[in-house]
N, CA, C, O and the ligand as a Tripos MOL2 file, in Angstrom:
@<TRIPOS>MOLECULE
protein
  261   259    66     0     0
PROTEIN
NO_CHARGES

@<TRIPOS>ATOM
      1 N           0.8380   -1.1660    0.0710 N.3       1 MET1
      2 CA          0.0610   -0.0050    0.0700 C.3       1 MET1
      3 C           0.7440    1.2340   -0.0370 C.2       1 MET1
      4 O           1.6060    1.4520    0.8150 O.2       1 MET1
      5 N           0.5210    2.1460   -0.9680 N.am      2 SER2
      6 CA          1.4120    3.2410   -0.9130 C.3       2 SER2
      7 C           0.4740    4.5130   -1.2940 C.2       2 SER2
      8 O          -0.2860    4.4730   -2.2620 O.2       2 SER2
      9 N           0.5910    5.6150   -0.4690 N.am      3 ASN3
     10 CA         -0.0900    6.5510   -0.6490 C.3       3 ASN3
     11 C           0.7280    7.9170   -0.7280 C.2       3 ASN3
     12 O           1.8640    8.0510   -0.2710 O.2       3 ASN3
     13 N           0.0170    8.8840   -1.3520 N.am      4 ILE4
     14 CA          0.8790   10.2390   -1.4190 C.3       4 ILE4
     15 C           0.0820   11.2560   -0.6230 C.2       4 ILE4
     16 O          -1.1160   11.1780   -0.3540 O.2       4 ILE4
     17 N           1.0500   12.3600   -0.2400 N.am      5 CYS5
     18 CA          0.4380   13.4080    0.5810 C.3       5 CYS5
     19 C          -0.6240   14.1950   -0.2940 C.2       5 CYS5
     20 O          -0.3950   14.4680   -1.4730 O.2       5 CYS5
     21 N          -1.7350   14.5250    0.3170 N.am      6 ASP6
     22 CA         -2.7650   15.1660   -0.4870 C.3       6 ASP6
     23 C          -2.4480   16.6010   -0.9760 C.2       6 ASP6
     24 O          -2.9480   17.1850   -1.9380 O.2       6 ASP6
     25 N          -1.4340   17.0770   -0.0380 N.am      7 LYS7
     26 CA         -0.9570   18.3850   -0.1140 C.3       7 LYS7
     27 C           0.0830   18.7590   -0.9060 C.2       7 LYS7
     28 O          -0.0150   19.6310   -1.7690 O.2       7 LYS7
     29 N           1.2850   18.0180   -0.6110 N.am      8 CYS8
     30 CA          2.5490   18.2230   -1.3380 C.3       8 CYS8
     31 C           2.9990   16.9230   -2.2440 C.2       8 CYS8
     32 O           4.0890   16.8480   -2.8120 O.2       8 CYS8
     33 N           2.0100   15.9470   -2.2810 N.am      9 HIS9
     34 CA          2.1400   14.8990   -3.1960 C.3       9 HIS9
     35 C           3.5530   14.1220   -3.0960 C.2       9 HIS9
     36 O           4.1640   13.6820   -4.0690 O.2       9 HIS9
     37 N           3.9390   14.0350   -1.8290 N.am     10 ARG10
     38 CA          5.1690   13.3900   -1.4070 C.3      10 ARG10
     39 C           4.7290   11.8270   -1.2030 C.2      10 ARG10
     40 O           3.5950   11.5790   -0.7940 O.2      10 ARG10
     41 N           5.5680   10.8800   -1.4720 N.am     11 ASN11
     42 CA          5.2880    9.6430   -1.2660 C.3      11 ASN11
     43 C           5.3720    9.2860    0.4090 C.2      11 ASN11
     44 O           6.3160    9.6260    1.1210 O.2      11 ASN11
     45 N           4.3080    8.6110    0.8210 N.am     12 LEU12
     46 CA          4.3990    8.6250    2.3730 C.3      12 LEU12
     47 C           4.9820    7.1060    2.7900 C.2      12 LEU12
     48 O           4.9100    6.1040    2.0780 O.2      12 LEU12
     49 N           5.4980    7.1830    3.9500 N.am     13 THR13
     50 CA          5.8590    5.9540    4.8030 C.3      13 THR13
     51 C           4.7520    5.3490    5.1530 C.2      13 THR13
     52 O           3.6620    5.8610    4.8980 O.2      13 THR13
     53 N           4.8710    4.0950    5.8290 N.am     14 TRP14
     54 CA          3.7260    3.4980    6.3360 C.3      14 TRP14
     55 C           3.4800    4.1170    7.7110 C.2      14 TRP14
     56 O           2.3300    4.0330    8.1430 O.2      14 TRP14
     57 N           4.3490    4.6910    8.4130 N.am     15 ASP15
     58 CA          4.0840    5.5190    9.7090 C.3      15 ASP15
     59 C           3.1660    6.5420    9.2780 C.2      15 ASP15
     60 O           2.0570    6.6050    9.8080 O.2      15 ASP15
     61 N           3.5030    7.3420    8.3850 N.am     16 GLU16
     62 CA          2.7060    8.5470    8.0370 C.3      16 GLU16
     63 C           1.2750    8.0620    7.6650 C.2      16 GLU16
     64 O           0.2760    8.5870    8.1580 O.2      16 GLU16
     65 N           1.2160    6.9770    6.7240 N.am     17 THR17
     66 CA         -0.2150    6.4430    6.3770 C.3      17 THR17
     67 C          -1.0670    6.0250    7.6320 C.2      17 THR17
     68 O          -2.2800    6.2200    7.7070 O.2      17 THR17
     69 N          -0.3620    5.4730    8.5390 N.am     18 ALA18
     70 CA         -0.8890    4.8630    9.8310 C.3      18 ALA18
     71 C          -1.3940    6.0630   10.6110 C.2      18 ALA18
     72 O          -2.5880    6.1180   10.9080 O.2      18 ALA18
     73 N          -0.5660    7.0100   10.9520 N.am     19 ILE19
     74 CA         -0.9540    8.0240   11.9210 C.3      19 ILE19
     75 C          -2.0510    8.8210   11.2630 C.2      19 ILE19
     76 O          -2.8700    9.3440   12.0180 O.2      19 ILE19
     77 N          -2.1790    8.9830   10.0040 N.am     20 CYS20
     78 CA         -3.4220    9.6510    9.3030 C.3      20 CYS20
     79 C          -4.7680    8.9030    9.6320 C.2      20 CYS20
     80 O          -5.8430    9.4450    9.8890 O.2      20 CYS20
     81 N          -4.5310    7.6910    9.5820 N.am     21 MET21
     82 CA         -5.7180    6.6720    9.9160 C.3      21 MET21
     83 C          -6.0490    6.8180   11.2510 C.2      21 MET21
     84 O          -7.2040    6.7050   11.6630 O.2      21 MET21
     85 N          -4.9350    7.1030   12.0580 N.am     22 LYS22
     86 CA         -5.2380    7.1880   13.6320 C.3      22 LYS22
     87 C          -5.8260    8.5850   13.9780 C.2      22 LYS22
     88 O          -6.7360    8.7250   14.7950 O.2      22 LYS22
     89 N          -5.2710    9.5590   13.3350 N.am     23 LEU23
     90 CA         -5.6690   10.8270   13.7250 C.3      23 LEU23
     91 C          -6.7510   11.4570   12.8820 C.2      23 LEU23
     92 O          -7.4150   12.3470   13.4130 O.2      23 LEU23
     93 N          -7.0240   11.0970   11.5920 N.am     24 ILE24
     94 CA         -7.9880   11.4030   10.8740 C.3      24 ILE24
     95 C          -9.1190   10.5610   10.9440 C.2      24 ILE24
     96 O         -10.1510   10.9630   11.4820 O.2      24 ILE24
     97 N          -9.0280    9.3980   10.4380 N.am     25 SER25
     98 CA        -10.1470    8.3870   10.3950 C.3      25 SER25
     99 C          -9.6480    7.2620    9.7740 C.2      25 SER25
    100 O          -8.9490    7.3520    8.7650 O.2      25 SER25
    101 N          -9.9900    6.0330   10.3690 N.am     26 ARG26
    102 CA         -9.5640    4.7770   10.0090 C.3      26 ARG26
    103 C          -9.8200    4.4940    8.4250 C.2      26 ARG26
    104 O          -9.1300    3.7550    7.7210 O.2      26 ARG26
    105 N         -10.9240    5.2160    8.0290 N.am     27 ASN27
    106 CA        -11.4700    5.0090    6.6720 C.3      27 ASN27
    107 C         -10.9910    6.0280    5.6300 C.2      27 ASN27
    108 O         -11.3010    5.9810    4.4400 O.2      27 ASN27
    109 N         -10.1420    7.0290    6.2420 N.am     28 THR28
    110 CA         -9.6230    8.1590    5.3950 C.3      28 THR28
    111 C          -9.1540    7.6470    4.0920 C.2      28 THR28
    112 O          -8.6160    6.5430    4.0070 O.2      28 THR28
    113 N          -9.3750    8.5520    2.8970 N.am     29 ARG29
    114 CA         -8.9220    8.3290    1.7000 C.3      29 ARG29
    115 C          -7.8550    9.5550    1.4440 C.2      29 ARG29
    116 O          -7.1800    9.6620    0.4200 O.2      29 ARG29
    117 N          -7.8290   10.3730    2.4520 N.am     30 ILE30
    118 CA         -6.9030   11.5400    2.1470 C.3      30 ILE30
    119 C          -5.8740   11.3040    3.3020 C.2      30 ILE30
    120 O          -6.1760   11.1660    4.4870 O.2      30 ILE30
    121 N          -4.4790   11.2770    2.7210 N.am     31 PHE31
    122 CA         -3.5020   11.1800    3.7730 C.3      31 PHE31
    123 C          -2.3390   12.3820    3.4750 C.2      31 PHE31
    124 O          -2.1000   12.8450    2.3600 O.2      31 PHE31
    125 N          -1.7240   12.7440    4.6490 N.am     32 TYR32
    126 CA         -0.7660   13.7930    4.7070 C.3      32 TYR32
    127 C           0.5080   13.2320    5.0580 C.2      32 TYR32
    128 O           0.5370   12.1480    5.6400 O.2      32 TYR32
    129 N           1.6290   13.8840    4.7530 N.am     33 CYS33
    130 CA          2.9750   13.4500    5.2080 C.3      33 CYS33
    131 C           3.0250   14.3710    6.6500 C.2      33 CYS33
    132 O           2.3020   15.3490    6.8420 O.2      33 CYS33
    133 N           3.8770   13.9300    7.4700 N.am     34 LEU34
    134 CA          4.0430   14.5470    8.7390 C.3      34 LEU34
    135 C           4.1300   16.0450    8.8130 C.2      34 LEU34
    136 O           3.6200   16.7040    9.7190 O.2      34 LEU34
    137 N           4.8620   16.5790    7.7250 N.am     35 ASP35
    138 CA          4.8910   18.0870    7.7600 C.3      35 ASP35
    139 C           3.6760   18.7580    7.5690 C.2      35 ASP35
    140 O           3.3290   19.7270    8.2450 O.2      35 ASP35
    141 N           2.9390   18.1970    6.5430 N.am     36 CYS36
    142 CA          1.5640   18.7030    6.2570 C.3      36 CYS36
    143 C           0.3850   18.4490    7.0600 C.2      36 CYS36
    144 O          -0.6120   19.1720    7.0570 O.2      36 CYS36
    145 N           0.5560   17.2370    7.8510 N.am     37 LEU37
    146 CA         -0.3130   16.8800    8.9040 C.3      37 LEU37
    147 C          -0.2130   17.7540   10.1120 C.2      37 LEU37
    148 O          -1.2280   18.1380   10.6920 O.2      37 LEU37
    149 N           0.9100   18.0550   10.4750 N.am     38 GLY38
    150 CA          1.4100   18.8050   11.4560 C.3      38 GLY38
    151 C           0.8180   20.1980   11.4240 C.2      38 GLY38
    152 O           0.3060   20.7790   12.3810 O.2      38 GLY38
    153 N           0.9690   20.6780   10.1150 N.am     39 GLU39
    154 CA          0.4930   22.0070    9.7580 C.3      39 GLU39
    155 C          -1.0340   21.8060    9.8190 C.2      39 GLU39
    156 O          -1.6200   22.6910   10.4430 O.2      39 GLU39
    157 N          -1.6560   21.0110    9.4000 N.am     40 LYS40
    158 CA         -3.0520   21.0970    9.1950 C.3      40 LYS40
    159 C          -3.6720   20.9400   10.7350 C.2      40 LYS40
    160 O          -4.7780   21.4140   10.9950 O.2      40 LYS40
    161 N          -2.9560   20.3100   11.6370 N.am     41 LEU41
    162 CA         -3.5140   20.0320   12.9240 C.3      41 LEU41
    163 C          -2.8840   21.2280   13.9020 C.2      41 LEU41
    164 O          -3.2200   21.2780   15.0860 O.2      41 LEU41
    165 N          -2.0710   22.0620   13.4050 N.am     42 GLY42
    166 CA         -1.5350   23.2700   13.9800 C.3      42 GLY42
    167 C          -0.6320   23.0120   14.9980 C.2      42 GLY42
    168 O          -0.4470   23.9030   15.8270 O.2      42 GLY42
    169 N           0.0630   21.7970   15.1100 N.am     43 CYS43
    170 CA          0.8760   21.4100   16.1550 C.3      43 CYS43
    171 C           2.3200   21.3860   15.7380 C.2      43 CYS43
    172 O           3.2140   21.5460   16.5690 O.2      43 CYS43
    173 N           2.5660   21.1810   14.4200 N.am     44 GLY44
    174 CA          3.9740   20.8090   13.8360 C.3      44 GLY44
    175 C           4.0760   19.3380   13.8560 C.2      44 GLY44
    176 O           3.1890   18.6080   14.2960 O.2      44 GLY44
    177 N           5.3110   18.8930   13.3100 N.am     45 ARG45
    178 CA          5.4540   17.5450   13.0580 C.3      45 ARG45
    179 C           5.9420   16.7480   14.2120 C.2      45 ARG45
    180 O           5.8170   15.5240   14.2580 O.2      45 ARG45
    181 N           6.5870   17.5680   15.2910 N.am     46 GLU46
    182 CA          7.2810   17.0880   16.5140 C.3      46 GLU46
    183 C           6.1260   16.1790   17.2800 C.2      46 GLU46
    184 O           6.2090   14.9510   17.2760 O.2      46 GLU46
    185 N           5.2180   16.7640   17.8320 N.am     47 PRO47
    186 CA          4.2070   15.9350   18.6200 C.3      47 PRO47
    187 C           3.6020   14.8160   17.8750 C.2      47 PRO47
    188 O           3.1440   13.8970   18.5540 O.2      47 PRO47
    189 N           3.5160   14.7310   16.4300 N.am     48 ILE48
    190 CA          3.1230   13.5940   15.6690 C.3      48 ILE48
    191 C           4.1580   12.6980   15.8020 C.2      48 ILE48
    192 O           3.8470   11.6170   16.3020 O.2      48 ILE48
    193 N           5.3780   12.8720   15.4670 N.am     49 GLU49
    194 CA          6.5120   11.8950   15.7250 C.3      49 GLU49
    195 C           6.5880   11.2370   17.0480 C.2      49 GLU49
    196 O           6.9100   10.0550   17.1620 O.2      49 GLU49
    197 N           6.2880   12.0130   18.0620 N.am     50 GLN50
    198 CA          6.5230   11.4510   19.3530 C.3      50 GLN50
    199 C           5.2100   10.5130   19.5240 C.2      50 GLN50
    200 O           5.3250    9.4510   20.1360 O.2      50 GLN50
    201 N           4.0120   10.8940   19.0030 N.am     51 ARG51
    202 CA          2.9300   10.0850   19.0000 C.3      51 ARG51
    203 C           3.0820    8.6280   18.3390 C.2      51 ARG51
    204 O           2.6590    7.5800   18.8270 O.2      51 ARG51
    205 N           3.7810    8.7830   17.1160 N.am     52 ILE52
    206 CA          4.0950    7.4630   16.4800 C.3      52 ILE52
    207 C           4.9370    6.5160   17.3220 C.2      52 ILE52
    208 O           4.7180    5.3150   17.4740 O.2      52 ILE52
    209 N           6.0180    7.2880   17.8930 N.am     53 ARG53
    210 CA          6.8790    6.5560   18.7370 C.3      53 ARG53
    211 C           6.0070    5.8980   19.8810 C.2      53 ARG53
    212 O           6.0600    4.6910   20.1150 O.2      53 ARG53
    213 N           5.2710    6.7020   20.5160 N.am     54 TYR54
    214 CA          4.5110    6.2220   21.7580 C.3      54 TYR54
    215 C           3.8300    4.8570   21.2470 C.2      54 TYR54
    216 O           4.0960    3.7780   21.7750 O.2      54 TYR54
    217 N           2.9540    4.9890   20.2060 N.am     55 LEU55
    218 CA          2.1990    4.0600   19.7600 C.3      55 LEU55
    219 C           2.8790    2.8000   19.4800 C.2      55 LEU55
    220 O           2.4380    1.7310   19.9000 O.2      55 LEU55
    221 N           4.0450    2.9070   18.7120 N.am     56 ARG56
    222 CA          4.8570    1.7400   18.3980 C.3      56 ARG56
    223 C           5.4470    1.1960   19.7690 C.2      56 ARG56
    224 O           5.5310   -0.0290   19.8670 O.2      56 ARG56
    225 N           5.8130    1.8810   20.7060 N.am     57 GLU57
    226 CA          6.4880    1.1230   21.8830 C.3      57 GLU57
    227 C           5.2780    0.5630   22.7580 C.2      57 GLU57
    228 O           5.3840   -0.5160   23.3410 O.2      57 GLU57
    229 N           4.1240    1.3420   22.8250 N.am     58 SER58
    230 CA          3.0480    0.6450   23.6480 C.3      58 SER58
    231 C           2.5150   -0.5590   23.0430 C.2      58 SER58
    232 O           1.8610   -1.3580   23.7140 O.2      58 SER58
    233 N           2.7650   -0.7400   21.7780 N.am     59 GLY59
    234 CA          2.0890   -1.9530   21.3490 C.3      59 GLY59
    235 C           0.7010   -2.1580   21.2450 C.2      59 GLY59
    236 O           0.2460   -3.1770   20.7260 O.2      59 GLY59
    237 N          -0.1520   -1.0700   21.8010 N.am     60 HIS60
    238 CA         -1.5420   -1.3230   21.8570 C.3      60 HIS60
    239 C          -2.2680   -1.1220   20.5370 C.2      60 HIS60
    240 O          -3.3540   -1.6720   20.3540 O.2      60 HIS60
    241 N          -1.7400   -0.3980   19.6660 N.am     61 CYS61
    242 CA         -2.2410   -0.0490   18.4750 C.3      61 CYS61
    243 C          -2.0680   -1.0540   17.0660 C.2      61 CYS61
    244 O          -1.0010   -1.0990   16.4540 O.2      61 CYS61
    245 N          -3.0080   -1.6660   16.7500 N.am     62 THR62
    246 CA         -2.7310   -2.6320   15.6130 C.3      62 THR62
    247 C          -2.1610   -2.0530   14.4860 C.2      62 THR62
    248 O          -1.5860   -2.8550   13.7500 O.2      62 THR62
    249 N          -2.1570   -0.8970   14.1430 N.am     63 LEU63
    250 CA         -1.5290   -0.1810   13.0510 C.3      63 LEU63
    251 C          -0.0860   -0.1020   13.0910 C.2      63 LEU63
    252 O           0.6200   -0.0940   12.0820 O.2      63 LEU63
    253 N           0.3440   -0.0420   14.3100 N.am     64 PHE64
    254 CA          1.9140    0.1370   14.6310 C.3      64 PHE64
    255 C           2.4860   -1.0320   15.2310 C.2      64 PHE64
    256 O           3.0060   -0.9870   16.3460 O.2      64 PHE64
    257 N           2.4060   -2.2040   14.4570 N.am     65 ARG65
    258 CA          3.0080   -3.4670   14.8240 C.3      65 ARG65
    259 C           3.9620   -3.9010   13.7840 C.2      65 ARG65
    260 O           4.5790   -4.9580   13.9140 O.2      65 ARG65
    261 ZN          2.8350   16.8870    2.5680 Zn       66 ZN66
@<TRIPOS>BOND
     1     1     2 1
     2     2     3 1
     3     3     4 2
     4     3     5 am
     5     5     6 1
     6     6     7 1
     7     7     8 2
     8     7     9 am
     9     9    10 1
    10    10    11 1
    11    11    12 2
    12    11    13 am
    13    13    14 1
    14    14    15 1
    15    15    16 2
    16    15    17 am
    17    17    18 1
    18    18    19 1
    19    19    20 2
    20    19    21 am
    21    21    22 1
    22    22    23 1
    23    23    24 2
    24    23    25 am
    25    25    26 1
    26    26    27 1
    27    27    28 2
    28    27    29 am
    29    29    30 1
    30    30    31 1
    31    31    32 2
    32    31    33 am
    33    33    34 1
    34    34    35 1
    35    35    36 2
    36    35    37 am
    37    37    38 1
    38    38    39 1
    39    39    40 2
    40    39    41 am
    41    41    42 1
    42    42    43 1
    43    43    44 2
    44    43    45 am
    45    45    46 1
    46    46    47 1
    47    47    48 2
    48    47    49 am
    49    49    50 1
    50    50    51 1
    51    51    52 2
    52    51    53 am
    53    53    54 1
    54    54    55 1
    55    55    56 2
    56    55    57 am
    57    57    58 1
    58    58    59 1
    59    59    60 2
    60    59    61 am
    61    61    62 1
    62    62    63 1
    63    63    64 2
    64    63    65 am
    65    65    66 1
    66    66    67 1
    67    67    68 2
    68    67    69 am
    69    69    70 1
    70    70    71 1
    71    71    72 2
    72    71    73 am
    73    73    74 1
    74    74    75 1
    75    75    76 2
    76    75    77 am
    77    77    78 1
    78    78    79 1
    79    79    80 2
    80    79    81 am
    81    81    82 1
    82    82    83 1
    83    83    84 2
    84    83    85 am
    85    85    86 1
    86    86    87 1
    87    87    88 2
    88    87    89 am
    89    89    90 1
    90    90    91 1
    91    91    92 2
    92    91    93 am
    93    93    94 1
    94    94    95 1
    95    95    96 2
    96    95    97 am
    97    97    98 1
    98    98    99 1
    99    99   100 2
   100    99   101 am
   101   101   102 1
   102   102   103 1
   103   103   104 2
   104   103   105 am
   105   105   106 1
   106   106   107 1
   107   107   108 2
   108   107   109 am
   109   109   110 1
   110   110   111 1
   111   111   112 2
   112   111   113 am
   113   113   114 1
   114   114   115 1
   115   115   116 2
   116   115   117 am
   117   117   118 1
   118   118   119 1
   119   119   120 2
   120   119   121 am
   121   121   122 1
   122   122   123 1
   123   123   124 2
   124   123   125 am
   125   125   126 1
   126   126   127 1
   127   127   128 2
   128   127   129 am
   129   129   130 1
   130   130   131 1
   131   131   132 2
   132   131   133 am
   133   133   134 1
   134   134   135 1
   135   135   136 2
   136   135   137 am
   137   137   138 1
   138   138   139 1
   139   139   140 2
   140   139   141 am
   141   141   142 1
   142   142   143 1
   143   143   144 2
   144   143   145 am
   145   145   146 1
   146   146   147 1
   147   147   148 2
   148   147   149 am
   149   149   150 1
   150   150   151 1
   151   151   152 2
   152   151   153 am
   153   153   154 1
   154   154   155 1
   155   155   156 2
   156   155   157 am
   157   157   158 1
   158   158   159 1
   159   159   160 2
   160   159   161 am
   161   161   162 1
   162   162   163 1
   163   163   164 2
   164   163   165 am
   165   165   166 1
   166   166   167 1
   167   167   168 2
   168   167   169 am
   169   169   170 1
   170   170   171 1
   171   171   172 2
   172   171   173 am
   173   173   174 1
   174   174   175 1
   175   175   176 2
   176   175   177 am
   177   177   178 1
   178   178   179 1
   179   179   180 2
   180   179   181 am
   181   181   182 1
   182   182   183 1
   183   183   184 2
   184   183   185 am
   185   185   186 1
   186   186   187 1
   187   187   188 2
   188   187   189 am
   189   189   190 1
   190   190   191 1
   191   191   192 2
   192   191   193 am
   193   193   194 1
   194   194   195 1
   195   195   196 2
   196   195   197 am
   197   197   198 1
   198   198   199 1
   199   199   200 2
   200   199   201 am
   201   201   202 1
   202   202   203 1
   203   203   204 2
   204   203   205 am
   205   205   206 1
   206   206   207 1
   207   207   208 2
   208   207   209 am
   209   209   210 1
   210   210   211 1
   211   211   212 2
   212   211   213 am
   213   213   214 1
   214   214   215 1
   215   215   216 2
   216   215   217 am
   217   217   218 1
   218   218   219 1
   219   219   220 2
   220   219   221 am
   221   221   222 1
   222   222   223 1
   223   223   224 2
   224   223   225 am
   225   225   226 1
   226   226   227 1
   227   227   228 2
   228   227   229 am
   229   229   230 1
   230   230   231 1
   231   231   232 2
   232   231   233 am
   233   233   234 1
   234   234   235 1
   235   235   236 2
   236   235   237 am
   237   237   238 1
   238   238   239 1
   239   239   240 2
   240   239   241 am
   241   241   242 1
   242   242   243 1
   243   243   244 2
   244   243   245 am
   245   245   246 1
   246   246   247 1
   247   247   248 2
   248   247   249 am
   249   249   250 1
   250   250   251 1
   251   251   252 2
   252   251   253 am
   253   253   254 1
   254   254   255 1
   255   255   256 2
   256   255   257 am
   257   257   258 1
   258   258   259 1
   259   259   260 2
@<TRIPOS>SUBSTRUCTURE
     1 MET1         2 RESIDUE 1 A MET
     2 SER2         6 RESIDUE 1 A SER
     3 ASN3        10 RESIDUE 1 A ASN
     4 ILE4        14 RESIDUE 1 A ILE
     5 CYS5        18 RESIDUE 1 A CYS
     6 ASP6        22 RESIDUE 1 A ASP
     7 LYS7        26 RESIDUE 1 A LYS
     8 CYS8        30 RESIDUE 1 A CYS
     9 HIS9        34 RESIDUE 1 A HIS
    10 ARG10       38 RESIDUE 1 A ARG
    11 ASN11       42 RESIDUE 1 A ASN
    12 LEU12       46 RESIDUE 1 A LEU
    13 THR13       50 RESIDUE 1 A THR
    14 TRP14       54 RESIDUE 1 A TRP
    15 ASP15       58 RESIDUE 1 A ASP
    16 GLU16       62 RESIDUE 1 A GLU
    17 THR17       66 RESIDUE 1 A THR
    18 ALA18       70 RESIDUE 1 A ALA
    19 ILE19       74 RESIDUE 1 A ILE
    20 CYS20       78 RESIDUE 1 A CYS
    21 MET21       82 RESIDUE 1 A MET
    22 LYS22       86 RESIDUE 1 A LYS
    23 LEU23       90 RESIDUE 1 A LEU
    24 ILE24       94 RESIDUE 1 A ILE
    25 SER25       98 RESIDUE 1 A SER
    26 ARG26      102 RESIDUE 1 A ARG
    27 ASN27      106 RESIDUE 1 A ASN
    28 THR28      110 RESIDUE 1 A THR
    29 ARG29      114 RESIDUE 1 A ARG
    30 ILE30      118 RESIDUE 1 A ILE
    31 PHE31      122 RESIDUE 1 A PHE
    32 TYR32      126 RESIDUE 1 A TYR
    33 CYS33      130 RESIDUE 1 A CYS
    34 LEU34      134 RESIDUE 1 A LEU
    35 ASP35      138 RESIDUE 1 A ASP
    36 CYS36      142 RESIDUE 1 A CYS
    37 LEU37      146 RESIDUE 1 A LEU
    38 GLY38      150 RESIDUE 1 A GLY
    39 GLU39      154 RESIDUE 1 A GLU
    40 LYS40      158 RESIDUE 1 A LYS
    41 LEU41      162 RESIDUE 1 A LEU
    42 GLY42      166 RESIDUE 1 A GLY
    43 CYS43      170 RESIDUE 1 A CYS
    44 GLY44      174 RESIDUE 1 A GLY
    45 ARG45      178 RESIDUE 1 A ARG
    46 GLU46      182 RESIDUE 1 A GLU
    47 PRO47      186 RESIDUE 1 A PRO
    48 ILE48      190 RESIDUE 1 A ILE
    49 GLU49      194 RESIDUE 1 A GLU
    50 GLN50      198 RESIDUE 1 A GLN
    51 ARG51      202 RESIDUE 1 A ARG
    52 ILE52      206 RESIDUE 1 A ILE
    53 ARG53      210 RESIDUE 1 A ARG
    54 TYR54      214 RESIDUE 1 A TYR
    55 LEU55      218 RESIDUE 1 A LEU
    56 ARG56      222 RESIDUE 1 A ARG
    57 GLU57      226 RESIDUE 1 A GLU
    58 SER58      230 RESIDUE 1 A SER
    59 GLY59      234 RESIDUE 1 A GLY
    60 HIS60      238 RESIDUE 1 A HIS
    61 CYS61      242 RESIDUE 1 A CYS
    62 THR62      246 RESIDUE 1 A THR
    63 LEU63      250 RESIDUE 1 A LEU
    64 PHE64      254 RESIDUE 1 A PHE
    65 ARG65      258 RESIDUE 1 A ARG
    66 ZN66       261 GROUP 0 **** ****
């Protein structure tokens, strides 16, 4: 599965795809890279990277295994 950022059309990594499903909607068909998602959410990419790291380490989220 390979998605591109809706805004800057960059190819997305799985992490970027998964965090969009997590933060936007599990069924979303619109995806953003970390930079554009951070901009959209108004928080910047840093908190999103931390969230990804947390989800991966906690092992609770099926998207991050
Ligand atoms: Zn982008």
